[in-house]
C-alpha positions in Angstrom: 0.0 0.0 0.0 1.3 3.4 -0.9 2.2 5.7 2.0 -0.3 8.4 2.8 0.9 11.8 1.5 1.1 14.5 4.1 2.8 17.9 4.3 3.4 20.9 6.6 0.7 23.4 6.5 1.3 27.1 7.3 -1.9 28.7 8.3 -1.8 32.5 8.2 -3.6 34.0 11.2 -4.9 37.5 10.7 -7.5 37.5 7.9 -7.4 33.8 7.4 -8.2 32.1 10.7 -8.9 35.3 12.7 -11.3 38.1 11.6 -9.5 41.4 11.7 -12.8 43.2 11.4 -13.8 41.8 14.8 -13.4 45.2 16.4 -16.2 46.5 14.2 -18.9 46.5 16.9 -16.7 48.6 19.2 -15.9 50.9 16.4 -19.6 51.3 15.6 -20.2 52.3 19.2 -17.5 54.9 19.0 -18.1 56.4 15.5 -21.3 55.0 14.1 -21.6 54.7 10.3 -17.9 55.5 9.7 -16.8 52.3 11.4 -16.4 50.0 8.3 -14.4 52.6 6.3 -12.3 53.3 9.4 -11.6 49.6 10.0 -10.6 49.0 6.4 -8.1 51.8 6.4 -6.7 50.7 9.8 -6.1 47.2 8.4 -4.6 48.6 5.2 -2.2 50.9 7.0 -1.2 48.1 9.4 0.0 45.9 6.5 1.6 48.9 4.7 3.6 49.8 7.8 4.9 46.2 8.2 5.9 46.1 4.5 7.7 49.4 4.8 9.5 48.5 8.0 10.6 45.2 6.4 12.1 47.0 3.4 13.8 49.6 5.6 15.1 47.0 8.1 13.4 48.9 10.9 11.7 46.0 12.6 9.2 46.6 15.5 6.7 44.2 17.0 3.6 43.8 14.7 1.5 45.3 17.5 3.4 48.6 17.1 2.4 48.6 13.4 -1.2 48.1 14.6 -0.9 51.1 17.0 0.8 53.4 14.5 -1.8 52.5 11.9 -4.6 53.3 14.3 -3.1 56.7 15.0 -2.7 57.4 11.3 -6.3 56.4 10.6 -7.7 58.6 13.4 -5.8 61.6 11.9 -6.7 60.8 8.3 -10.4 60.4 9.0 -10.5 63.1 11.7 -11.8 60.7 14.3 -10.6 61.8 17.7 -10.4 59.0 20.2 -10.1 59.4 24.0 -7.3 57.5 25.7 -9.7 55.0 27.0 -11.2 54.4 23.5 -7.8 54.0 22.0 -6.8 51.5 24.7 -10.1 49.6 24.3 -9.6 49.2 20.5 -6.0 48.0 20.9 -7.1 45.5 23.6 -9.9 44.2 21.3 -7.2 43.4 18.7 -5.8 40.8 21.1 -9.1 39.0 21.4 -10.4 39.0 17.8 -12.8 36.2 16.9 -12.1 33.2 14.7 -14.0 32.9 11.4 -16.9 30.4 11.8 -15.2 28.0 9.4 -11.7 28.1 10.9 -12.2 25.2 13.4 -14.0 23.0 10.8 -11.1 23.4 8.4 -8.5 22.7 11.0 -10.3 19.6 12.1 -10.4 18.3 8.6 -6.7 18.9 7.9 -5.7 17.4 11.2 -7.7 14.3 10.5 -5.7 13.8 7.3 -2.5 13.7 9.4 -0.9 16.9 8.2 1.3 18.9 10.5 -0.3 22.2 11.1 1.4 25.4 12.1 0.2 28.9 12.8 2.3 31.3 10.6 2.1 35.0 11.3 3.7 38.4 11.2 2.4 38.7 14.8 4.6 37.9 17.7 4.5 34.4 19.1 3.1 35.6 22.4 0.3 37.6 20.7 -0.7 34.8 18.3 -0.6 32.2 21.1 -3.0 34.3 23.2 -5.2 35.0 20.2 -5.5 31.4 19.2 -6.1 30.3 22.8 -9.0 32.7 23.3 -10.5 31.7 19.9 -10.3 28.0 20.8 -7.9 27.0 18.0 -4.7 26.3 19.8 -5.1 22.6 20.0 -4.9 22.2 16.2 -1.4 23.5 15.9 1.9 21.8 16.4 3.5 25.1 16.9 3.6 28.8 16.0 6.1 30.2 13.5 6.4 34.0 13.9 8.2 36.5 11.7 9.6 38.1 14.9 12.3 35.4 15.0 13.9 36.8 11.8 12.9 40.5 12.6 11.1 41.2 9.3 7.7 40.6 7.9 6.0 38.6 5.2 6.3 38.7 2.2 10.1 38.9 2.8 11.5 35.5 1.5 13.4 35.1 4.8 10.1 34.6 6.6 9.0 31.7 4.4 12.5 30.2 4.7 12.2 30.5 8.4 8.9 28.6 8.3 10.5 25.8 6.3 13.4 25.6 8.8 11.1 25.5 11.9 8.7 23.0 10.3 11.6 20.8 9.1 10.2 21.0 5.6 11.5 21.2 2.1 9.8 23.8 -0.1 7.9 21.1 -1.9 6.5 19.8 1.4 5.2 23.2 2.7 1.8 24.7 1.8 0.7 28.2 2.8 -3.0 28.8 3.4 -3.8 32.5 3.4 -6.5 35.0 2.6 -3.9 37.7 1.9 -2.9 37.8 -1.8 0.5 39.4 -0.9 1.2 36.4 1.4 0.2 33.9 -1.3 2.5 35.6 -3.8 5.3 35.8 -1.3 5.1 32.0 -0.6 4.9 31.2 -4.3 7.9 33.5 -5.0 9.9 31.6 -2.4 9.0 28.2 -3.9 6.2 27.0 -1.6 2.8 26.0 -2.7 -0.1 28.1 -1.6 -3.9 28.1 -1.3 -5.7 31.4 -1.5 -8.8 31.7 0.8 -10.9 34.3 -1.1 -13.2 35.3 1.7 -14.5 38.3 -0.2 -15.6 37.6 -3.8 -14.7 41.2 -4.6 -11.1 40.9 -3.6 -8.8 41.2 -6.6 -5.7 39.0 -6.8 -2.6 40.8 -8.0 -1.7 40.0 -11.6 1.9 39.1 -10.9 2.0 35.8 -12.7 2.2 33.9 -9.4 -1.2 32.2 -9.3 -2.2 30.2 -6.2 -2.2 26.4 -6.5 -5.9 26.5 -5.5 -8.6 28.9 -4.5 -11.3 28.4 -1.8 -14.0 30.7 -0.6 -13.5 29.6 3.1 -11.9 26.8 5.1 -14.8 24.4 5.1 -13.4 22.4 2.1 -9.7 22.9 2.8 -9.1 19.2 3.5 -10.0 18.1 0.0 -8.2 21.0 -1.6 -5.0 20.2 0.2 -5.3 16.6 -1.0 -5.5 17.8 -4.5 -2.7 20.3 -4.1 -0.2 17.7 -2.8 -1.4 14.8 -5.0 1.4 13.4 -7.1 4.0 15.7 -5.6 5.2 14.3 -2.3 
């Protein structure tokens, strides 16, 4: 009988397993109808700041990018926050909820015998706490954080770091991420990647680095992973 094919799965955290819009209810309490636009800009600037810091070799903890992005968004949208409101929003970011399909998807991949890792720009401590509160910790063999190499995805060094930590060759590692920049980064490094297209309106960058598969959520990720690794390992 042929050996069962398994691989090392790198599950992105923010935007893939954990919903970064989870602070929306608190934002709505603070600023009403402006909340959605505010949240979108906050997330966009958070990522931009991590990209810029990676390029400039000016690493800080990802939480600092989150704080700086919040301050920028307040100024750009002319939304003044009290000290208590600012503190509450930043605290909420440490307890963001999991997407409803996250646990189902993780159960299916675990049942197939794959080794699952949380893979994030966030610090190990922050991700560990986030996953614990979301009830997802038990599904992961470990957490691989970009903080260890003091840069951020999509720097190739972060994907190389994942492969080292997971003990995986590039061909044995598959990224699962809802962030196109992350998928392209993994593909550029030589890993395979599944794009979780949570929003049908999200446009994938036309860089010629297509994902190996596309899913709308994590419910069917087990079958997709089987197809992605079929005939390769």
